[in-house]
C-alpha positions in Angstrom: -44.6 -28.1 -89.0 -42.7 -29.1 -85.5 -40.8 -31.8 -87.1 -39.2 -29.3 -89.6 -38.7 -26.7 -87.1 -36.6 -29.3 -85.0 -34.4 -30.4 -88.0 -33.8 -26.6 -88.9 -32.7 -26.0 -85.2 -30.1 -29.3 -85.7 -28.9 -27.7 -88.6 -28.0 -24.2 -87.2 -26.5 -25.8 -84.1 -24.3 -28.1 -86.3 -22.8 -25.2 -88.4 -22.3 -23.0 -85.7 -20.4 -26.0 -84.1 -18.7 -26.6 -87.3 -17.6 -23.0 -87.5 -16.4 -22.6 -83.6 -14.4 -25.5 -84.5 -12.7 -24.0 -87.5 -11.8 -21.0 -85.5 -10.6 -22.9 -82.7 -8.5 -24.9 -85.4 -7.0 -22.1 -86.9 -5.9 -20.4 -83.8 -4.3 -23.1 -81.9 -0.7 -24.0 -82.8 0.0 -27.0 -84.4 2.1 -28.5 -81.6 -0.6 -27.9 -78.8 -2.8 -30.7 -76.8 -6.2 -31.1 -77.2 -8.2 -28.0 -76.8 -10.3 -29.4 -74.2 -7.3 -30.2 -71.8 -5.8 -26.5 -72.2 -9.5 -25.2 -71.1 -9.6 -27.6 -68.0 -5.8 -26.8 -66.9 -6.5 -23.0 -67.3 -9.7 -23.5 -65.4 -7.8 -25.4 -62.4 -5.2 -23.0 -62.2 -7.9 -20.4 -61.7 -9.8 -22.3 -59.2 -6.6 -22.7 -57.2 -5.5 -19.2 -57.2 -9.2 -18.2 -56.3 -9.1 -20.6 -53.5 -5.7 -19.3 -52.2 -6.9 -15.7 -52.6 -10.0 -16.7 -50.6 -7.9 -18.2 -47.8 -5.6 -15.0 -47.6 -8.4 -12.9 -47.3 -9.9 -14.9 -44.4 -6.7 -15.0 -42.8 -6.0 -11.2 -43.2 -9.8 -10.4 -41.5 -9.1 -12.9 -38.5 -5.6 -11.2 -38.3 -7.2 -7.9 -38.1 -10.0 -8.9 -35.9 -7.0 -10.0 -33.0 -5.4 -6.7 -33.8 -8.3 -5.0 -32.8 -9.1 -7.3 -30.0 -5.5 -6.8 -28.4 -5.6 -3.0 -28.8 -9.4 -3.1 -26.6 -7.6 -5.1 -24.1 -3.8 -4.3 -24.1 -2.6 -3.3 -20.6 0.2 -2.0 -18.8 2.1 -5.1 -18.5 1.5 -5.9 -22.2 2.9 -2.3 -22.9 5.9 -3.0 -20.6 6.5 -6.3 -21.9 6.6 -4.6 -25.4 8.3 -1.7 -24.6 11.2 -3.5 -22.8 11.5 -6.5 -25.4 10.8 -9.2 -22.6 9.7 -12.2 -24.8 6.6 -14.3 -23.4 8.1 -17.6 -25.7 11.4 -18.7 -27.0 12.4 -16.1 -29.0 8.8 -15.1 -30.3 7.2 -11.9 -28.8 3.4 -12.1 -27.8 2.8 -9.9 -31.4 5.1 -11.2 -33.3 2.9 -14.0 -34.8 0.1 -11.6 -35.8 2.4 -9.1 -37.5 4.0 -11.8 -39.3 0.5 -13.4 -40.7 -0.7 -9.9 -41.3 2.3 -9.0 -43.1 2.1 -12.1 -45.3 -1.4 -11.3 -46.1 -0.8 -7.7 -47.1 1.8 -9.1 -49.3 -0.2 -11.3 -50.8 -2.9 -8.9 -51.0 -0.7 -6.3 -52.6 0.5 -8.7 -55.5 -2.8 -9.5 -57.0 -2.2 -6.4 -59.1 1.5 -7.2 -60.3 2.0 -9.0 -63.2 4.1 -12.3 -63.0 3.0 -12.6 -59.3 -1.1 -13.3 -59.2 -0.6 -16.4 -61.6 2.1 -17.7 -59.1 0.7 -18.5 -55.7 4.0 -20.4 -54.6 5.7 -17.1 -55.0 3.7 -15.0 -52.9 3.6 -17.7 -50.1 7.4 -17.6 -50.0 7.3 -13.7 -50.0 4.7 -13.9 -47.0 7.2 -16.6 -45.2 10.3 -14.5 -45.7 8.7 -11.2 -44.9 7.2 -12.3 -41.4 10.9 -13.3 -39.8 12.0 -9.9 -41.6 9.4 -8.1 -39.5 10.0 -9.8 -36.7 13.9 -9.4 -36.8 13.5 -5.3 -37.9 11.1 -4.6 -34.7 13.2 -4.0 -32.1 12.0 -2.9 -28.3 11.6 1.0 -28.0 13.4 2.3 -24.9 14.1 0.1 -21.4 11.2 -0.3 -18.8 11.6 0.9 -15.2 12.5 -2.0 -12.9 9.7 -3.1 -11.0 10.5 -4.0 -7.8 6.7 -4.1 -6.7 7.4 -1.8 -3.6 4.7 0.2 -1.9 4.2 3.9 -3.6 6.0 6.7 -1.9 4.3 9.4 0.3 5.1 12.1 2.7 5.8 10.3 5.8 3.9 11.6 8.9 5.2 8.5 11.6 8.3 7.0 12.6 7.6 3.9 10.7 7.8 4.3 7.3 5.7 2.1 4.5 8.3 2.1 1.6 11.6 0.0 2.3 15.1 0.8 1.3 16.3 -1.1 -1.7 18.2 -4.0 -1.5 21.7 -3.3 -0.8 21.1 0.5 -0.1 22.1 2.4 2.6 19.9 5.2 4.0 21.4 7.8 6.6 18.7 10.2 8.1 19.5 12.6 10.1 16.2 14.1 11.8 15.3 17.3 14.4 12.0 16.9 16.4 10.7 19.9 18.2 7.7 19.4 20.7 5.9 21.9 23.0 3.3 21.4 25.6 1.3 23.2 28.4 -0.7 21.9 31.2 -2.5 23.4 33.7 -3.4 21.8 37.3 -5.6 22.9 39.9 -5.5 21.4 43.4 -8.2 22.2 46.0 -6.7 21.1 49.2 -9.4 21.8 52.0 -13.6 21.1 52.4 -16.6 22.8 51.6 -19.1 23.8 54.0 -21.6 24.9 51.5 -21.3 24.9 47.7 -19.0 27.4 46.2 -17.7 28.2 49.8 -13.8 26.6 50.5 -12.1 26.5 53.7 -8.5 25.8 52.7 -5.9 26.5 50.1 -6.0 26.3 46.5 -2.3 25.0 44.7 -2.4 26.1 41.0 0.4 25.1 38.8 1.1 25.6 34.6 3.6 23.3 33.7 5.3 24.4 30.2 7.8 21.8 28.3 9.8 22.0 25.2 11.7 19.4 24.0 14.6 19.5 21.0 15.7 16.0 19.7 18.5 15.7 17.3 18.5 12.0 16.1 20.2 10.3 13.5 18.9 7.0 11.8 20.6 4.2 9.8 18.4 2.0 7.5 19.9 -0.8 5.0 17.8 -3.0 3.0 19.0 -6.4 3.3 16.4 -8.0 0.6 13.9 -6.4 -1.4 11.4 -7.1 1.4 13.7 -6.8 4.6 15.0 -3.7 6.1 17.0 -3.0 9.5 17.5 0.5 11.2 18.8 1.8 14.1 18.0 5.2 15.6 20.0 7.2 17.9 18.6 10.3 19.8 20.5 13.2 21.9 17.6 14.8 24.0 17.8 18.3 25.2 14.4 19.3 27.3 13.4 22.4 29.5 10.7 22.8 31.9 9.1 25.9 33.7 6.5 25.4 36.4 4.7 28.1 37.9 2.8 27.5 41.0 1.4 28.8 44.0 2.7 26.3 46.9 0.2 24.4 49.5 0.3 25.2 53.1 2.1 28.4 52.3 -0.7 31.2 51.9 1.1 33.3 49.5 -0.4 35.0 46.7 2.7 35.0 44.7 3.4 32.9 42.0 6.6 30.8 41.9 8.6 30.1 39.0 10.3 26.3 39.2 12.9 25.7 36.3 14.6 22.7 35.5 16.8 20.9 32.5 17.9 18.1 31.3 20.3 17.1 28.2 21.9 14.0 27.0 21.8 10.4 25.2 18.1 9.3 24.8 16.9 6.1 24.6 18.4 4.0 21.1 15.8 2.1 19.2 16.4 -0.7 16.7 13.5 -1.9 14.2 13.2 -4.8 11.7 10.6 -4.2 8.8 9.2 -6.8 6.3 7.1 -6.4 3.5 4.6 -9.3 3.9 3.2 -9.1 0.5 2.5 -7.7 -3.4 -0.3 -5.4 -3.1 -2.4 -3.4 -5.9 -5.0 -0.9 -6.3 -7.5 -3.9 -4.7 -5.2 -5.3 -2.1 -3.1 -3.0 0.2 0.6 -3.3 0.6 1.2 -4.7 4.7 4.7 -4.1 6.3 4.9 -5.6 9.6 7.6 -4.5 11.9 9.1 -5.0 15.0 10.7 -2.0 17.4 13.0 -2.7 20.3 13.4 0.6 22.6 16.6 0.6 25.0 16.9 2.5 28.4 20.0 4.3 27.8 18.9 7.6 28.4 18.7 9.3 32.1 15.7 7.9 33.7 13.1 10.0 35.8 14.5 7.9 39.0 18.0 9.4 38.6 17.4 12.6 38.7 17.3 14.8 42.0 13.6 15.1 43.7 13.0 18.7 45.3 12.6 16.9 48.9 14.3 17.8 52.1 13.6 13.8 53.3 10.9 11.9 51.7 8.3 13.4 49.2 5.8 11.0 50.7 3.8 12.0 53.7 6.3 15.2 53.8 5.0 18.5 52.7 8.5 20.4 52.4 9.6 21.3 49.3 8.0 21.3 46.0 8.0 17.6 45.2 9.3 18.3 41.8 12.5 17.0 40.2 15.6 19.4 40.0 16.5 17.9 36.8 14.6 16.5 33.3 15.3 12.8 32.2 16.2 12.3 28.7 14.6 8.7 28.7 11.6 6.5 30.0 13.7 4.7 32.2 12.0 1.2 30.8 12.7 -1.1 28.2 9.9 -1.6 25.6 9.2 -3.6 22.3 6.7 -2.8 19.9 5.1 -4.9 17.0 3.1 -3.2 14.6 1.9 -3.7 11.2 1.6 -0.7 8.2 -0.9 -0.7 5.1 -1.0 1.1 2.2 -3.6 1.0 -0.8 -2.5 3.4 -3.7 -5.8 4.7 -5.4 -5.0 7.1 -8.0 -4.3 9.9 -7.7 -4.3 9.3 -3.7 -2.6 6.6 -1.3 -4.2 5.7 1.6 -2.2 4.3 4.8 -2.4 3.4 8.4 -0.8 1.9 11.2 -1.3 -0.5 14.4 1.0 -1.1 17.1 1.0 -2.3 20.6 3.8 -1.2 22.9 4.8 -3.2 25.9 6.7 -1.7 28.8 9.0 -4.3 30.9 8.4 -3.7 34.7 11.3 -2.6 36.7 11.9 -3.9 40.5 13.5 -2.3 43.5 13.3 0.9 41.5 14.3 3.9 43.5 14.6 7.5 43.8 17.0 10.3 44.7 15.8 13.1 47.1 17.5 16.6 47.8 20.0 15.4 50.6 21.2 12.7 48.7 19.0 9.4 50.5 17.1 7.1 48.4 13.6 6.5 48.6 12.5 3.0 47.6 9.8 2.7 45.4 9.5 -1.0 44.9 8.1 -2.5 41.6 7.1 -0.2 38.8 5.6 -1.2 35.8 4.5 1.4 33.3 1.0 1.0 31.3 1.5 -0.4 27.6 0.6 2.0 24.7 -2.0 0.9 22.1 -1.8 3.2 18.9 -3.1 3.4 15.5 -3.2 6.1 12.8 -4.6 6.5 9.3 -4.3 9.0 6.3 -4.1 10.0 2.9 -1.0 11.0 0.7 -1.2 12.9 -2.4 1.7 13.5 -5.0 1.3 16.9 -6.2 4.3 16.5 -9.1 6.9 14.2 -9.8 8.9 15.7 -6.8 6.4 16.7 -4.3 4.1 15.2 -2.3 1.4 16.0 0.5 -0.1 13.9 3.7 -2.4 14.3 5.9 -3.6 12.0 8.9 -4.5 11.4 12.3 -2.8 9.1 14.9 -4.1 8.0 18.2 -2.5 6.7 21.6 -4.1 4.8 24.3 -1.7 4.7 27.5 -2.9 2.6 30.4 -2.2 3.5 34.0 0.8 2.9 35.8 1.2 0.1 38.8 3.6 0.3 41.8 3.6 -3.1 43.6 0.8 -4.3 41.6 -1.4 -1.7 42.4 -2.6 1.5 40.3 -0.5 4.4 41.4 -2.9 6.9 43.2 -4.0 9.4 40.3 -2.7 7.6 37.7 -5.6 6.8 34.8 -6.0 5.7 31.1 -4.8 8.5 29.0 -6.1 9.0 25.5 -3.8 11.2 22.9 -4.9 12.3 19.8 -2.8 14.2 17.0 -3.5 15.8 13.9 -0.6 15.6 11.5 0.1 17.4 8.2 3.3 16.1 6.2 5.3 17.6 3.3 7.9 15.7 0.9 10.0 17.3 -1.6 12.5 14.9 -3.4 15.7 16.9 -4.9 17.2 13.8 -6.5 17.1 10.2 -6.1 19.9 10.6 -3.3 18.3 13.6 -1.4 14.5 14.1 0.2 13.1 16.8 2.7 10.2 15.2 4.9 8.6 17.8 6.9 5.7 17.1 9.5 3.6 19.1 11.9 1.5 17.6 14.8 -1.3 19.4 16.6 -2.8 18.0 20.0 -6.3 17.3 20.0 -6.6 16.3 23.6 -5.3 17.9 26.7 -3.0 15.1 27.6 -1.4 15.4 23.8 1.6 17.8 23.4 0.5 21.1 21.8 2.8 21.2 18.9 5.3 18.8 17.3 7.3 19.7 14.3 9.9 17.0 12.7 12.1 17.8 10.0 14.3 14.7 8.2 16.3 14.5 5.4 17.1 10.9 4.5 20.2 10.5 2.1 20.6 7.6 0.4 23.9 5.9 -0.7 
């Protein structure tokens, strides 16, 4: 039975093969090759097309992954490069390769359902290659990026030393006006105490009020992108009133002593250099060196209210009949300014040290025209620091608040500290506002309030820098 079954199966298989062969022979044209060769050729073409389609799909997936990664890590520099058309390679933009490959893969994918193209992989590849350069040629940069000069951010200035330097080749003319007011009280007890609260002698009470008006013109020029020079010429007008009861007179009436002065002040020259290119983690540092001359009328040139000599003689008030317009000493002041931009605020500060050069054979003029020799006078040096914060309100306006402190060492005469001269600390609270009308005109306003008795009570500065 088993042999018969197997024989039947073999006969059925042979009949089936004969039937299929007859059908294939009936459908095959007389000039066609062997049927097996045609099937193998079709199978090879299908395999090649499947392999190419698989490679294209993998390339498309890789390009999509790259695009997603670029989108996740893209930054300001990449955007500026893309917008400005700055190429990172010889004629190829950073995103052009990815765009071209993705375009070719998309073209290949789109032709899968197109008759006449799916069966010709070479045509697909040629269209992908021709599409990539075309996409690069069509893709043009959008707009033009702003010129990046890597300068510190602009803020409303509070001090005389700006942090943003003048652009290269530009000239800034800055007219300015400064008003200062100070009021000091001084009480001198001349006598001796028998018991507490009982004084034998006289009391000298003085109240000094001084107002100062300074008109100035400053010229700044940008030598390079990181170097700036400046010259400043001030014109000073000052007036003072002293309310006192003079000693050794026994009067109960207050006397008012007025004095004033006006003229050229001390001319200044400054050089500034930007030391580095900062960012949100590293501050911008601007080093500067200022020289102050003694072109103004110094305190020793004005006439003092003394009959013969002010030392050892109580005749006269001992006060100057006029007020000086300068310090009378040359000085040099190195310093450094730093700015740290942290959106939306900008933090800034300054450190400086002013050294006054001593003068020999100094003498002052008394009331009758005689000279009183004072010898060598060395004013105390000044260490100054400030810090603050600037905030941009909009594209045109900015606001700043800060604090400035100066420590002044005592004055020496002939190597010895002048009696009554002590170290003085001046502290000022500063508030500033800036408004930019256009690229040429900017208005800067700052107000300072004294926080110590030795500091001027009020300081107001108005400046209008004009760029040429």
